[in-house]
C-alpha positions, -999 to 999 in steps of 0.1 A, spaced: 0 0 0 13 34 -9 -1 68 2 10 100 -16 3 137 -12 16 161 -38 14 199 -39 21 216 -72 31 252 -78 27 267 -113 10 235 -126 9 237 -164 -25 235 -181 -39 246 -215 -60 277 -222 -71 297 -252 -67 335 -249 -69 360 -277 -37 373 -293 -36 411 -289 -42 433 -308 -61 409 -330 -93 390 -320 -77 357 -328 -79 328 -303 -46 310 -299 -38 280 -277 -11 283 -251 1 268 -219 -6 287 -186 2 281 -150 -22 275 -122 -8 290 -90 -12 258 -70 -28 224 -71 -30 194 -48 -33 157 -54 -38 132 -25 -37 95 -35 -37 59 -23 -24 29 -42 -31 -8 -31 -17 -38 -50 -20 -74 -41 -14 -109 -57 -29 -141 -43 -15 -175 -51 -46 -196 -46 -47 -232 -33 -56 -242 -68 -24 -251 -87 -15 -225 -114 -43 -200 -104 -35 -165 -94 -57 -135 -86 -43 -99 -88 -59 -67 -77 -48 -31 -79 -67 0 -67 -60 37 -69 -78 65 -52 -72 102 -61 -84 134 -47 -73 163 -68 -81 200 -72 -68 234 -82 -63 253 -50 -55 287 -66 -62 292 -103 -73 326 -118 -73 323 -156 -78 353 -180 -100 347 -210 -122 364 -235 -142 332 -243 -179 335 -238 -182 298 -233 -156 296 -206 -171 327 -188 -205 311 -188 -192 278 -174 -173 296 -146 -204 317 -138 -189 351 -143 -157 371 -138 -138 377 -106 -124 408 -122 -120 424 -156 -86 439 -166 -68 448 -198 -41 424 -211 -23 443 -238 -49 463 -257 -79 440 -249 -100 436 -218 -101 401 -203 -123 384 -179 -105 367 -150 -123 335 -141 -118 317 -108 -112 279 -113 -100 274 -77 -116 243 -63 -121 226 -97 -109 191 -101 -77 185 -121 -85 173 -156 -80 136 -166 -78 125 -129 -104 98 -121 -111 94 -84 -112 56 -85 -94 31 -107 -95 -7 -102 -76 -34 -121 -83 -71 -115 -66 -101 -131 -74 -138 -130 -47 -160 -145 -43 -198 -148 -14 -218 -162 -4 -255 -160 12 -282 -181 -10 -307 -198 -6 -343 -185 17 -364 -207 23 -337 -232 49 -310 -239 21 -284 -241 9 -261 -215 -25 -245 -210 -29 -209 -200 -57 -183 -196 -61 -148 -184 -91 -125 -176 -83 -88 -172 -109 -63 -161 -105 -25 -155 -128 0 -139 -122 37 -143 -143 64 -125 -157 94 -143 -133 122 -151 -133 158 -163 -117 165 -197 -105 201 -189 -98 224 -160 -132 241 -166 -149 209 -154 -176 213 -180 -173 180 -201 -172 147 -182 -165 112 -194 -186 85 -177 -171 57 -157 -167 23 -175 -157 -13 -171 -134 -30 -198 -127 -67 -198 -103 -88 -220 -100 -126 -222 -70 -148 -233 -70 -186 -237 -43 -206 -252 -18 -235 -254 20 -233 -259 52 -254 -260 88 -244 -265 82 -233 -301 45 -228 -307 19 -206 -291 -18 -205 -300 -40 -178 -284 -77 -173 -286 -86 -137 -275 -116 -115 -269 -111 -78 -265 -138 -57 -248 -156 -89 -238 -189 -72 -228 -189 -48 -257 -186 -16 -236 -193 15 -256 -182 43 -233 -158 70 -246 -122 64 -233 -101 86 -256 -108 122 -262 -94 155 -275 -103 191 -268 -112 219 -292 -107 255 -281 -136 278 -276 -135 304 -304 -161 327 -288 -141 360 -292 -147 395 -280 -170 387 -251 -168 422 -238 -168 440 -272 -196 417 -285 -220 406 -259 -238 384 -286 -208 361 -290 -216 326 -278 -187 306 -290 -183 268 -291 -166 246 -264 -160 211 -277 -146 178 -266 -141 152 -293 -144 116 -283 -130 86 -303 -155 58 -305 -142 27 -286 -133 -5 -303 -163 -29 -302 -160 -65 -290 -133 -81 -311 -122 -117 -311 -97 -138 -330 -68 -162 -330 -30 -155 -329 -3 -180 -337 33 -175 -326 65 -194 -335 99 -192 -318 130 -201 -338 
């Protein structure tokens, strides 16, 4: 078991301000003044009384948040998500809204993650072949995709199965990936909010996007390996 507590100063994160003096949104890296992550990791492996059967279990718990994060923006979408400006000041030639993200969760940091493995391996009686199998399952809690805590990916379970036989030279594996055909989004990318000139144009709404990649469906097949 491992317990960790990390405090960050000037944690890097992405934002999309305008580029003075032009009303052009440009991505750049900014620093949150401070952030905190407290976590717990547990990992165990049990050699069961059944010959060749093992059970592994790993669990991670995270509690993360930005403690002090004031971010200047001219994005109407981000201002609406934050609920308003803590102050308005000029940066260069343009007025900016300073939104307060203190207390928000850190992006891509699920609170709970669980990995479990059931594996079995033994030699076949009177043969040079061995039998093996493995069942892996993973649970990941919901997570936010950005520091604004607007878009959230749902929690999911993902299970893979492997069964096979092998000897010193040959290996035959039957596999099933995504055994229960889980269809939750697991990989994503962010698009900037191009809602410019929130103060100069109160009608600007903008767009705040997260693009998710569709997960692989249930997939099964056979693999053959040869050592030489």
